[in-house]
PyMOL CGO cylinders between C-alpha atoms (Angstrom):
from pymol import cmd
from pymol.cgo import CYLINDER

trace = [
    CYLINDER, -131.90, 43.76, 157.91, -130.29, 40.79, 159.57, 0.3, 1, 1, 1, 1, 1, 1,
    CYLINDER, -130.29, 40.79, 159.57, -126.61, 40.52, 160.21, 0.3, 1, 1, 1, 1, 1, 1,
    CYLINDER, -126.61, 40.52, 160.21, -126.18, 37.67, 157.72, 0.3, 1, 1, 1, 1, 1, 1,
    CYLINDER, -126.18, 37.67, 157.72, -127.75, 39.63, 154.88, 0.3, 1, 1, 1, 1, 1, 1,
    CYLINDER, -127.75, 39.63, 154.88, -125.45, 42.59, 155.53, 0.3, 1, 1, 1, 1, 1, 1,
    CYLINDER, -125.45, 42.59, 155.53, -122.41, 40.35, 155.33, 0.3, 1, 1, 1, 1, 1, 1,
    CYLINDER, -122.41, 40.35, 155.33, -123.59, 38.73, 152.11, 0.3, 1, 1, 1, 1, 1, 1,
    CYLINDER, -123.59, 38.73, 152.11, -124.29, 42.12, 150.54, 0.3, 1, 1, 1, 1, 1, 1,
    CYLINDER, -124.29, 42.12, 150.54, -120.83, 43.36, 151.57, 0.3, 1, 1, 1, 1, 1, 1,
    CYLINDER, -120.83, 43.36, 151.57, -119.10, 40.33, 150.03, 0.3, 1, 1, 1, 1, 1, 1,
    CYLINDER, -119.10, 40.33, 150.03, -121.00, 40.81, 146.77, 0.3, 1, 1, 1, 1, 1, 1,
    CYLINDER, -121.00, 40.81, 146.77, -119.88, 44.42, 146.55, 0.3, 1, 1, 1, 1, 1, 1,
    CYLINDER, -119.88, 44.42, 146.55, -116.26, 43.47, 147.24, 0.3, 1, 1, 1, 1, 1, 1,
    CYLINDER, -116.26, 43.47, 147.24, -116.30, 40.82, 144.51, 0.3, 1, 1, 1, 1, 1, 1,
    CYLINDER, -116.30, 40.82, 144.51, -117.80, 43.28, 142.04, 0.3, 1, 1, 1, 1, 1, 1,
    CYLINDER, -117.80, 43.28, 142.04, -115.20, 45.96, 142.86, 0.3, 1, 1, 1, 1, 1, 1,
    CYLINDER, -115.20, 45.96, 142.86, -112.40, 43.43, 142.55, 0.3, 1, 1, 1, 1, 1, 1,
    CYLINDER, -112.40, 43.43, 142.55, -113.69, 42.37, 139.15, 0.3, 1, 1, 1, 1, 1, 1,
    CYLINDER, -113.69, 42.37, 139.15, -113.77, 46.02, 138.02, 0.3, 1, 1, 1, 1, 1, 1,
    CYLINDER, -113.77, 46.02, 138.02, -110.19, 46.50, 139.18, 0.3, 1, 1, 1, 1, 1, 1,
    CYLINDER, -110.19, 46.50, 139.18, -109.06, 43.44, 137.23, 0.3, 1, 1, 1, 1, 1, 1,
    CYLINDER, -109.06, 43.44, 137.23, -110.80, 44.72, 134.11, 0.3, 1, 1, 1, 1, 1, 1,
    CYLINDER, -110.80, 44.72, 134.11, -109.11, 48.12, 134.51, 0.3, 1, 1, 1, 1, 1, 1,
    CYLINDER, -109.11, 48.12, 134.51, -105.71, 46.49, 134.97, 0.3, 1, 1, 1, 1, 1, 1,
    CYLINDER, -105.71, 46.49, 134.97, -106.20, 44.42, 131.80, 0.3, 1, 1, 1, 1, 1, 1,
    CYLINDER, -106.20, 44.42, 131.80, -107.14, 47.55, 129.85, 0.3, 1, 1, 1, 1, 1, 1,
    CYLINDER, -107.14, 47.55, 129.85, -104.07, 49.43, 131.15, 0.3, 1, 1, 1, 1, 1, 1,
    CYLINDER, -104.07, 49.43, 131.15, -101.77, 46.56, 130.17, 0.3, 1, 1, 1, 1, 1, 1,
    CYLINDER, -101.77, 46.56, 130.17, -103.26, 46.44, 126.66, 0.3, 1, 1, 1, 1, 1, 1,
    CYLINDER, -103.26, 46.44, 126.66, -102.77, 50.21, 126.27, 0.3, 1, 1, 1, 1, 1, 1,
    CYLINDER, -102.77, 50.21, 126.27, -99.15, 49.97, 127.41, 0.3, 1, 1, 1, 1, 1, 1,
    CYLINDER, -99.15, 49.97, 127.41, -98.44, 47.15, 124.94, 0.3, 1, 1, 1, 1, 1, 1,
    CYLINDER, -98.44, 47.15, 124.94, -99.99, 49.14, 122.09, 0.3, 1, 1, 1, 1, 1, 1,
    CYLINDER, -99.99, 49.14, 122.09, -97.86, 52.17, 123.01, 0.3, 1, 1, 1, 1, 1, 1,
    CYLINDER, -97.86, 52.17, 123.01, -94.70, 50.06, 123.01, 0.3, 1, 1, 1, 1, 1, 1,
    CYLINDER, -94.70, 50.06, 123.01, -95.55, 48.58, 119.62, 0.3, 1, 1, 1, 1, 1, 1,
    CYLINDER, -95.55, 48.58, 119.62, -96.06, 52.06, 118.14, 0.3, 1, 1, 1, 1, 1, 1,
    CYLINDER, -96.06, 52.06, 118.14, -92.76, 53.28, 119.58, 0.3, 1, 1, 1, 1, 1, 1,
    CYLINDER, -92.76, 53.28, 119.58, -90.93, 50.25, 118.17, 0.3, 1, 1, 1, 1, 1, 1,
    CYLINDER, -90.93, 50.25, 118.17, -92.47, 50.79, 114.73, 0.3, 1, 1, 1, 1, 1, 1,
    CYLINDER, -92.47, 50.79, 114.73, -91.29, 54.45, 114.69, 0.3, 1, 1, 1, 1, 1, 1,
    CYLINDER, -91.29, 54.45, 114.69, -87.72, 53.63, 115.84, 0.3, 1, 1, 1, 1, 1, 1,
    CYLINDER, -87.72, 53.63, 115.84, -85.11, 52.44, 113.23, 0.3, 1, 1, 1, 1, 1, 1,
    CYLINDER, -85.11, 52.44, 113.23, -84.67, 48.67, 113.44, 0.3, 1, 1, 1, 1, 1, 1,
    CYLINDER, -84.67, 48.67, 113.44, -80.90, 48.57, 112.73, 0.3, 1, 1, 1, 1, 1, 1,
    CYLINDER, -80.90, 48.57, 112.73, -77.78, 50.53, 113.68, 0.3, 1, 1, 1, 1, 1, 1,
    CYLINDER, -77.78, 50.53, 113.68, -77.25, 51.41, 110.03, 0.3, 1, 1, 1, 1, 1, 1,
    CYLINDER, -77.25, 51.41, 110.03, -80.65, 53.08, 109.86, 0.3, 1, 1, 1, 1, 1, 1,
    CYLINDER, -80.65, 53.08, 109.86, -79.85, 54.98, 113.05, 0.3, 1, 1, 1, 1, 1, 1,
    CYLINDER, -79.85, 54.98, 113.05, -76.55, 56.18, 111.59, 0.3, 1, 1, 1, 1, 1, 1,
    CYLINDER, -76.55, 56.18, 111.59, -78.29, 57.26, 108.38, 0.3, 1, 1, 1, 1, 1, 1,
    CYLINDER, -78.29, 57.26, 108.38, -80.83, 59.18, 110.38, 0.3, 1, 1, 1, 1, 1, 1,
    CYLINDER, -80.83, 59.18, 110.38, -78.12, 60.95, 112.42, 0.3, 1, 1, 1, 1, 1, 1,
    CYLINDER, -78.12, 60.95, 112.42, -76.09, 61.77, 109.30, 0.3, 1, 1, 1, 1, 1, 1,
    CYLINDER, -76.09, 61.77, 109.30, -79.15, 63.18, 107.60, 0.3, 1, 1, 1, 1, 1, 1,
    CYLINDER, -79.15, 63.18, 107.60, -79.87, 65.34, 110.62, 0.3, 1, 1, 1, 1, 1, 1,
    CYLINDER, -79.87, 65.34, 110.62, -76.26, 66.62, 110.64, 0.3, 1, 1, 1, 1, 1, 1,
    CYLINDER, -76.26, 66.62, 110.64, -76.37, 67.49, 106.93, 0.3, 1, 1, 1, 1, 1, 1,
    CYLINDER, -76.37, 67.49, 106.93, -79.63, 69.34, 107.37, 0.3, 1, 1, 1, 1, 1, 1,
    CYLINDER, -79.63, 69.34, 107.37, -78.14, 71.23, 110.29, 0.3, 1, 1, 1, 1, 1, 1,
    CYLINDER, -78.14, 71.23, 110.29, -75.08, 72.28, 108.26, 0.3, 1, 1, 1, 1, 1, 1,
    CYLINDER, -75.08, 72.28, 108.26, -77.26, 73.31, 105.32, 0.3, 1, 1, 1, 1, 1, 1,
    CYLINDER, -77.26, 73.31, 105.32, -79.28, 75.46, 107.64, 0.3, 1, 1, 1, 1, 1, 1,
    CYLINDER, -79.28, 75.46, 107.64, -76.11, 77.10, 108.93, 0.3, 1, 1, 1, 1, 1, 1,
    CYLINDER, -76.11, 77.10, 108.93, -74.95, 77.84, 105.38, 0.3, 1, 1, 1, 1, 1, 1,
    CYLINDER, -74.95, 77.84, 105.38, -78.29, 79.33, 104.52, 0.3, 1, 1, 1, 1, 1, 1,
    CYLINDER, -78.29, 79.33, 104.52, -78.17, 81.52, 107.61, 0.3, 1, 1, 1, 1, 1, 1,
    CYLINDER, -78.17, 81.52, 107.61, -74.55, 82.74, 106.93, 0.3, 1, 1, 1, 1, 1, 1,
    CYLINDER, -74.55, 82.74, 106.93, -74.25, 86.49, 106.71, 0.3, 1, 1, 1, 1, 1, 1,
    CYLINDER, -74.25, 86.49, 106.71, -73.57, 87.68, 103.11, 0.3, 1, 1, 1, 1, 1, 1,
    CYLINDER, -73.57, 87.68, 103.11, -71.37, 90.48, 104.52, 0.3, 1, 1, 1, 1, 1, 1,
    CYLINDER, -71.37, 90.48, 104.52, -69.23, 87.91, 106.35, 0.3, 1, 1, 1, 1, 1, 1,
    CYLINDER, -69.23, 87.91, 106.35, -68.86, 85.93, 103.14, 0.3, 1, 1, 1, 1, 1, 1,
    CYLINDER, -68.86, 85.93, 103.14, -67.56, 89.05, 101.37, 0.3, 1, 1, 1, 1, 1, 1,
    CYLINDER, -67.56, 89.05, 101.37, -65.11, 89.75, 104.21, 0.3, 1, 1, 1, 1, 1, 1,
    CYLINDER, -65.11, 89.75, 104.21, -63.82, 86.16, 104.10, 0.3, 1, 1, 1, 1, 1, 1,
    CYLINDER, -63.82, 86.16, 104.10, -63.37, 86.41, 100.34, 0.3, 1, 1, 1, 1, 1, 1,
    CYLINDER, -63.37, 86.41, 100.34, -61.37, 89.65, 100.63, 0.3, 1, 1, 1, 1, 1, 1,
    CYLINDER, -61.37, 89.65, 100.63, -59.21, 88.21, 103.41, 0.3, 1, 1, 1, 1, 1, 1,
    CYLINDER, -59.21, 88.21, 103.41, -58.44, 85.19, 101.23, 0.3, 1, 1, 1, 1, 1, 1,
    CYLINDER, -58.44, 85.19, 101.23, -57.40, 87.44, 98.34, 0.3, 1, 1, 1, 1, 1, 1,
    CYLINDER, -57.40, 87.44, 98.34, -55.14, 89.51, 100.60, 0.3, 1, 1, 1, 1, 1, 1,
    CYLINDER, -55.14, 89.51, 100.60, -53.44, 86.42, 102.01, 0.3, 1, 1, 1, 1, 1, 1,
    CYLINDER, -53.44, 86.42, 102.01, -52.85, 85.03, 98.51, 0.3, 1, 1, 1, 1, 1, 1,
    CYLINDER, -52.85, 85.03, 98.51, -51.34, 88.31, 97.30, 0.3, 1, 1, 1, 1, 1, 1,
    CYLINDER, -51.34, 88.31, 97.30, -49.08, 88.51, 100.35, 0.3, 1, 1, 1, 1, 1, 1,
    CYLINDER, -49.08, 88.51, 100.35, -47.83, 84.97, 99.72, 0.3, 1, 1, 1, 1, 1, 1,
    CYLINDER, -47.83, 84.97, 99.72, -47.19, 85.73, 96.04, 0.3, 1, 1, 1, 1, 1, 1,
    CYLINDER, -47.19, 85.73, 96.04, -45.30, 88.91, 96.94, 0.3, 1, 1, 1, 1, 1, 1,
    CYLINDER, -45.30, 88.91, 96.94, -43.15, 87.04, 99.48, 0.3, 1, 1, 1, 1, 1, 1,
    CYLINDER, -43.15, 87.04, 99.48, -42.28, 84.41, 96.87, 0.3, 1, 1, 1, 1, 1, 1,
    CYLINDER, -42.28, 84.41, 96.87, -41.45, 87.14, 94.36, 0.3, 1, 1, 1, 1, 1, 1,
    CYLINDER, -41.45, 87.14, 94.36, -39.21, 88.90, 96.90, 0.3, 1, 1, 1, 1, 1, 1,
    CYLINDER, -39.21, 88.90, 96.90, -37.30, 85.71, 97.70, 0.3, 1, 1, 1, 1, 1, 1,
    CYLINDER, -37.30, 85.71, 97.70, -36.88, 84.88, 94.01, 0.3, 1, 1, 1, 1, 1, 1,
    CYLINDER, -36.88, 84.88, 94.01, -35.66, 88.41, 93.26, 0.3, 1, 1, 1, 1, 1, 1,
    CYLINDER, -35.66, 88.41, 93.26, -33.17, 88.36, 96.14, 0.3, 1, 1, 1, 1, 1, 1,
    CYLINDER, -33.17, 88.36, 96.14, -31.81, 85.01, 94.94, 0.3, 1, 1, 1, 1, 1, 1,
    CYLINDER, -31.81, 85.01, 94.94, -31.42, 86.30, 91.37, 0.3, 1, 1, 1, 1, 1, 1,
    CYLINDER, -31.42, 86.30, 91.37, -29.66, 89.45, 92.61, 0.3, 1, 1, 1, 1, 1, 1,
    CYLINDER, -29.66, 89.45, 92.61, -27.29, 87.35, 94.72, 0.3, 1, 1, 1, 1, 1, 1,
    CYLINDER, -27.29, 87.35, 94.72, -26.50, 85.08, 91.78, 0.3, 1, 1, 1, 1, 1, 1,
    CYLINDER, -26.50, 85.08, 91.78, -25.89, 88.04, 89.47, 0.3, 1, 1, 1, 1, 1, 1,
    CYLINDER, -25.89, 88.04, 89.47, -23.65, 89.68, 92.05, 0.3, 1, 1, 1, 1, 1, 1,
    CYLINDER, -23.65, 89.68, 92.05, -21.61, 86.50, 92.52, 0.3, 1, 1, 1, 1, 1, 1,
    CYLINDER, -21.61, 86.50, 92.52, -21.35, 86.10, 88.75, 0.3, 1, 1, 1, 1, 1, 1,
    CYLINDER, -21.35, 86.10, 88.75, -20.06, 89.65, 88.36, 0.3, 1, 1, 1, 1, 1, 1,
    CYLINDER, -20.06, 89.65, 88.36, -17.71, 89.21, 91.30, 0.3, 1, 1, 1, 1, 1, 1,
    CYLINDER, -17.71, 89.21, 91.30, -16.41, 85.96, 89.81, 0.3, 1, 1, 1, 1, 1, 1,
    CYLINDER, -16.41, 85.96, 89.81, -15.70, 87.66, 86.48, 0.3, 1, 1, 1, 1, 1, 1,
    CYLINDER, -15.70, 87.66, 86.48, -13.64, 90.36, 88.20, 0.3, 1, 1, 1, 1, 1, 1,
    CYLINDER, -13.64, 90.36, 88.20, -11.70, 87.86, 90.29, 0.3, 1, 1, 1, 1, 1, 1,
    CYLINDER, -11.70, 87.86, 90.29, -11.00, 85.72, 87.23, 0.3, 1, 1, 1, 1, 1, 1,
    CYLINDER, -11.00, 85.72, 87.23, -9.32, 88.73, 85.60, 0.3, 1, 1, 1, 1, 1, 1,
    CYLINDER, -9.32, 88.73, 85.60, -7.04, 89.09, 88.64, 0.3, 1, 1, 1, 1, 1, 1,
    CYLINDER, -7.04, 89.09, 88.64, -5.70, 85.55, 88.31, 0.3, 1, 1, 1, 1, 1, 1,
    CYLINDER, -5.70, 85.55, 88.31, -3.15, 86.43, 85.56, 0.3, 1, 1, 1, 1, 1, 1,
    CYLINDER, -3.15, 86.43, 85.56, -1.77, 89.08, 87.95, 0.3, 1, 1, 1, 1, 1, 1,
    CYLINDER, -1.77, 89.08, 87.95, -1.30, 86.38, 90.58, 0.3, 1, 1, 1, 1, 1, 1,
    CYLINDER, -1.30, 86.38, 90.58, 0.38, 84.18, 87.96, 0.3, 1, 1, 1, 1, 1, 1,
    CYLINDER, 0.38, 84.18, 87.96, 2.82, 86.96, 87.06, 0.3, 1, 1, 1, 1, 1, 1,
    CYLINDER, 2.82, 86.96, 87.06, 3.67, 87.55, 90.72, 0.3, 1, 1, 1, 1, 1, 1,
    CYLINDER, 3.67, 87.55, 90.72, 4.48, 83.84, 91.13, 0.3, 1, 1, 1, 1, 1, 1,
    CYLINDER, 4.48, 83.84, 91.13, 6.58, 83.77, 87.96, 0.3, 1, 1, 1, 1, 1, 1,
    CYLINDER, 6.58, 83.77, 87.96, 8.45, 86.90, 89.03, 0.3, 1, 1, 1, 1, 1, 1,
    CYLINDER, 8.45, 86.90, 89.03, 9.19, 85.55, 92.51, 0.3, 1, 1, 1, 1, 1, 1,
    CYLINDER, 9.19, 85.55, 92.51, 10.30, 82.22, 91.06, 0.3, 1, 1, 1, 1, 1, 1,
    CYLINDER, 10.30, 82.22, 91.06, 12.71, 84.05, 88.70, 0.3, 1, 1, 1, 1, 1, 1,
    CYLINDER, 12.71, 84.05, 88.70, 14.46, 85.99, 91.48, 0.3, 1, 1, 1, 1, 1, 1,
    CYLINDER, 14.46, 85.99, 91.48, 18.05, 84.70, 91.81, 0.3, 1, 1, 1, 1, 1, 1,
    CYLINDER, 18.05, 84.70, 91.81, 18.79, 82.83, 95.03, 0.3, 1, 1, 1, 1, 1, 1,
    CYLINDER, 18.79, 82.83, 95.03, 21.32, 85.49, 96.07, 0.3, 1, 1, 1, 1, 1, 1,
    CYLINDER, 21.32, 85.49, 96.07, 18.72, 88.27, 95.80, 0.3, 1, 1, 1, 1, 1, 1,
    CYLINDER, 18.72, 88.27, 95.80, 15.75, 86.56, 97.55, 0.3, 1, 1, 1, 1, 1, 1,
    CYLINDER, 15.75, 86.56, 97.55, 16.62, 88.24, 100.86, 0.3, 1, 1, 1, 1, 1, 1,
    CYLINDER, 16.62, 88.24, 100.86, 16.90, 91.64, 99.23, 0.3, 1, 1, 1, 1, 1, 1,
    CYLINDER, 16.90, 91.64, 99.23, 14.50, 94.54, 99.85, 0.3, 1, 1, 1, 1, 1, 1,
    CYLINDER, 14.50, 94.54, 99.85, 12.94, 94.37, 96.36, 0.3, 1, 1, 1, 1, 1, 1,
    CYLINDER, 12.94, 94.37, 96.36, 12.22, 90.63, 96.52, 0.3, 1, 1, 1, 1, 1, 1,
    CYLINDER, 12.22, 90.63, 96.52, 10.90, 90.97, 100.08, 0.3, 1, 1, 1, 1, 1, 1,
    CYLINDER, 10.90, 90.97, 100.08, 8.56, 93.78, 99.06, 0.3, 1, 1, 1, 1, 1, 1,
    CYLINDER, 8.56, 93.78, 99.06, 7.24, 91.78, 96.08, 0.3, 1, 1, 1, 1, 1, 1,
    CYLINDER, 7.24, 91.78, 96.08, 6.66, 88.76, 98.32, 0.3, 1, 1, 1, 1, 1, 1,
    CYLINDER, 6.66, 88.76, 98.32, 4.68, 90.83, 100.86, 0.3, 1, 1, 1, 1, 1, 1,
    CYLINDER, 4.68, 90.83, 100.86, 2.46, 92.30, 98.12, 0.3, 1, 1, 1, 1, 1, 1,
    CYLINDER, 2.46, 92.30, 98.12, 1.87, 88.80, 96.72, 0.3, 1, 1, 1, 1, 1, 1,
    CYLINDER, 1.87, 88.80, 96.72, 0.87, 87.43, 100.15, 0.3, 1, 1, 1, 1, 1, 1,
    CYLINDER, 0.87, 87.43, 100.15, -1.47, 90.39, 100.70, 0.3, 1, 1, 1, 1, 1, 1,
    CYLINDER, -1.47, 90.39, 100.70, -3.12, 89.76, 97.33, 0.3, 1, 1, 1, 1, 1, 1,
    CYLINDER, -3.12, 89.76, 97.33, -3.57, 86.06, 98.09, 0.3, 1, 1, 1, 1, 1, 1,
    CYLINDER, -3.57, 86.06, 98.09, -5.03, 86.91, 101.53, 0.3, 1, 1, 1, 1, 1, 1,
    CYLINDER, -5.03, 86.91, 101.53, -7.59, 89.26, 99.97, 0.3, 1, 1, 1, 1, 1, 1,
    CYLINDER, -7.59, 89.26, 99.97, -8.60, 86.64, 97.43, 0.3, 1, 1, 1, 1, 1, 1,
    CYLINDER, -8.60, 86.64, 97.43, -9.05, 84.04, 100.19, 0.3, 1, 1, 1, 1, 1, 1,
    CYLINDER, -9.05, 84.04, 100.19, -11.25, 86.47, 102.16, 0.3, 1, 1, 1, 1, 1, 1,
    CYLINDER, -11.25, 86.47, 102.16, -13.43, 86.82, 99.05, 0.3, 1, 1, 1, 1, 1, 1,
    CYLINDER, -13.43, 86.82, 99.05, -13.80, 83.04, 98.78, 0.3, 1, 1, 1, 1, 1, 1,
    CYLINDER, -13.80, 83.04, 98.78, -11.09, 82.26, 96.23, 0.3, 1, 1, 1, 1, 1, 1,
    CYLINDER, -11.09, 82.26, 96.23, -9.05, 79.12, 97.03, 0.3, 1, 1, 1, 1, 1, 1,
    CYLINDER, -9.05, 79.12, 97.03, -6.48, 77.17, 94.96, 0.3, 1, 1, 1, 1, 1, 1,
    CYLINDER, -6.48, 77.17, 94.96, -7.40, 73.74, 93.57, 0.3, 1, 1, 1, 1, 1, 1,
    CYLINDER, -7.40, 73.74, 93.57, -5.25, 70.84, 94.74, 0.3, 1, 1, 1, 1, 1, 1,
    CYLINDER, -5.25, 70.84, 94.74, -3.73, 69.08, 91.77, 0.3, 1, 1, 1, 1, 1, 1,
    CYLINDER, -3.73, 69.08, 91.77, -0.36, 67.28, 92.09, 0.3, 1, 1, 1, 1, 1, 1,
    CYLINDER, -0.36, 67.28, 92.09, -0.78, 63.81, 93.61, 0.3, 1, 1, 1, 1, 1, 1,
    CYLINDER, -0.78, 63.81, 93.61, -4.57, 63.89, 93.20, 0.3, 1, 1, 1, 1, 1, 1,
    CYLINDER, -4.57, 63.89, 93.20, -6.59, 61.68, 90.89, 0.3, 1, 1, 1, 1, 1, 1,
    CYLINDER, -6.59, 61.68, 90.89, -7.44, 63.45, 87.66, 0.3, 1, 1, 1, 1, 1, 1,
    CYLINDER, -7.44, 63.45, 87.66, -10.89, 65.05, 87.86, 0.3, 1, 1, 1, 1, 1, 1,
    CYLINDER, -10.89, 65.05, 87.86, -12.20, 66.65, 84.65, 0.3, 1, 1, 1, 1, 1, 1,
    CYLINDER, -12.20, 66.65, 84.65, -14.44, 68.88, 86.77, 0.3, 1, 1, 1, 1, 1, 1,
    CYLINDER, -14.44, 68.88, 86.77, -11.36, 70.47, 88.36, 0.3, 1, 1, 1, 1, 1, 1,
    CYLINDER, -11.36, 70.47, 88.36, -8.42, 69.72, 86.07, 0.3, 1, 1, 1, 1, 1, 1,
    CYLINDER, -8.42, 69.72, 86.07, -7.62, 70.43, 82.45, 0.3, 1, 1, 1, 1, 1, 1,
    CYLINDER, -7.62, 70.43, 82.45, -5.17, 67.77, 81.16, 0.3, 1, 1, 1, 1, 1, 1,
    CYLINDER, -5.17, 67.77, 81.16, -2.93, 69.10, 78.41, 0.3, 1, 1, 1, 1, 1, 1,
    CYLINDER, -2.93, 69.10, 78.41, -0.47, 66.22, 78.26, 0.3, 1, 1, 1, 1, 1, 1,
    CYLINDER, -0.47, 66.22, 78.26, 0.48, 62.79, 79.58, 0.3, 1, 1, 1, 1, 1, 1,
    CYLINDER, 0.48, 62.79, 79.58, 3.89, 62.09, 81.09, 0.3, 1, 1, 1, 1, 1, 1,
    CYLINDER, 3.89, 62.09, 81.09, 5.75, 59.05, 82.28, 0.3, 1, 1, 1, 1, 1, 1,
    CYLINDER, 5.75, 59.05, 82.28, 6.16, 59.01, 86.05, 0.3, 1, 1, 1, 1, 1, 1,
    CYLINDER, 6.16, 59.01, 86.05, 7.83, 56.63, 88.46, 0.3, 1, 1, 1, 1, 1, 1,
    CYLINDER, 7.83, 56.63, 88.46, 6.34, 58.52, 91.42, 0.3, 1, 1, 1, 1, 1, 1,
    CYLINDER, 6.34, 58.52, 91.42, 2.65, 58.49, 90.51, 0.3, 1, 1, 1, 1, 1, 1,
    CYLINDER, 2.65, 58.49, 90.51, 0.34, 55.81, 89.14, 0.3, 1, 1, 1, 1, 1, 1,
    CYLINDER, 0.34, 55.81, 89.14, -1.58, 56.15, 85.89, 0.3, 1, 1, 1, 1, 1, 1,
    CYLINDER, -1.58, 56.15, 85.89, -4.43, 58.67, 86.08, 0.3, 1, 1, 1, 1, 1, 1,
    CYLINDER, -4.43, 58.67, 86.08, -2.76, 60.73, 88.84, 0.3, 1, 1, 1, 1, 1, 1,
    CYLINDER, -2.76, 60.73, 88.84, -1.80, 64.37, 88.25, 0.3, 1, 1, 1, 1, 1, 1,
    CYLINDER, -1.80, 64.37, 88.25, 2.02, 64.44, 88.02, 0.3, 1, 1, 1, 1, 1, 1,
    CYLINDER, 2.02, 64.44, 88.02, 2.61, 68.13, 87.20, 0.3, 1, 1, 1, 1, 1, 1,
    CYLINDER, 2.61, 68.13, 87.20, 0.72, 71.42, 87.61, 0.3, 1, 1, 1, 1, 1, 1,
    CYLINDER, 0.72, 71.42, 87.61, 1.41, 73.72, 84.68, 0.3, 1, 1, 1, 1, 1, 1,
    CYLINDER, 1.41, 73.72, 84.68, -0.99, 76.46, 85.76, 0.3, 1, 1, 1, 1, 1, 1,
    CYLINDER, -0.99, 76.46, 85.76, -2.75, 76.76, 89.12, 0.3, 1, 1, 1, 1, 1, 1,
    CYLINDER, -2.75, 76.76, 89.12, -6.53, 76.53, 89.20, 0.3, 1, 1, 1, 1, 1, 1,
    CYLINDER, -6.53, 76.53, 89.20, -8.89, 78.30, 91.60, 0.3, 1, 1, 1, 1, 1, 1,
    CYLINDER, -8.89, 78.30, 91.60, -12.34, 77.82, 93.13, 0.3, 1, 1, 1, 1, 1, 1,
    CYLINDER, -12.34, 77.82, 93.13, -14.75, 80.64, 93.93, 0.3, 1, 1, 1, 1, 1, 1,
    CYLINDER, -14.75, 80.64, 93.93, -16.82, 79.23, 96.81, 0.3, 1, 1, 1, 1, 1, 1,
    CYLINDER, -16.82, 79.23, 96.81, -18.31, 76.07, 95.20, 0.3, 1, 1, 1, 1, 1, 1,
    CYLINDER, -18.31, 76.07, 95.20, -17.70, 77.16, 91.59, 0.3, 1, 1, 1, 1, 1, 1,
    CYLINDER, -17.70, 77.16, 91.59, -14.60, 76.54, 89.49, 0.3, 1, 1, 1, 1, 1, 1,
    CYLINDER, -14.60, 76.54, 89.49, -13.12, 79.94, 88.71, 0.3, 1, 1, 1, 1, 1, 1,
    CYLINDER, -13.12, 79.94, 88.71, -10.33, 78.46, 86.57, 0.3, 1, 1, 1, 1, 1, 1,
    CYLINDER, -10.33, 78.46, 86.57, -9.41, 74.82, 85.93, 0.3, 1, 1, 1, 1, 1, 1,
    CYLINDER, -9.41, 74.82, 85.93, -5.93, 73.62, 86.82, 0.3, 1, 1, 1, 1, 1, 1,
    CYLINDER, -5.93, 73.62, 86.82, -3.76, 73.00, 83.76, 0.3, 1, 1, 1, 1, 1, 1,
    CYLINDER, -3.76, 73.00, 83.76, -2.04, 69.69, 84.46, 0.3, 1, 1, 1, 1, 1, 1,
    CYLINDER, -2.04, 69.69, 84.46, -0.04, 66.80, 83.11, 0.3, 1, 1, 1, 1, 1, 1,
    CYLINDER, -0.04, 66.80, 83.11, -1.33, 63.33, 83.98, 0.3, 1, 1, 1, 1, 1, 1,
    CYLINDER, -1.33, 63.33, 83.98, 0.80, 60.26, 84.58, 0.3, 1, 1, 1, 1, 1, 1,
    CYLINDER, 0.80, 60.26, 84.58, 0.43, 57.56, 81.90, 0.3, 1, 1, 1, 1, 1, 1,
]
cmd.load_cgo(trace, "trace")
């Protein structure tokens, strides 16, 4: 075979192989495009659809967890919840009972202290009736010391006198039994204290008996 024929034959083979390669490349491109189209069709088109798909997957996952939960663990959790509720109820009951006991004790204590107030009144009347010449005597001095000791004990228990004279009349603290003319105090001001009143902590133990300026 001549040299020219060999060259012609070689060129023909090269052209044929090149054509085959082009055909293969076209086929591969078509396959890739088809694959992309299928993938796009299976993927949600919008963000809302994606969110719905994720939410659905999460719900299914949680449902599966609930289904797989151990029945024994559920019983244990239920018993623990009951115990905690009972403990809370008992604590509330204890606090309520302690408060009621404290209130009852203070009420009883207040009743006893209220009965001691007439004794205090009599001490004050007796000391006020001592003649001026006998106030430095042993008897008057002894009475005064007992009176001060009694007042000190009452103060330690929470009993304090109510201020009255010169204060504006307050029906929560004062009991007005009369009205008087006064040049010293304006109308509505307590001018005289006829009987001393006392507080027991924040509670009125006895109202002050007063006369109010007209």
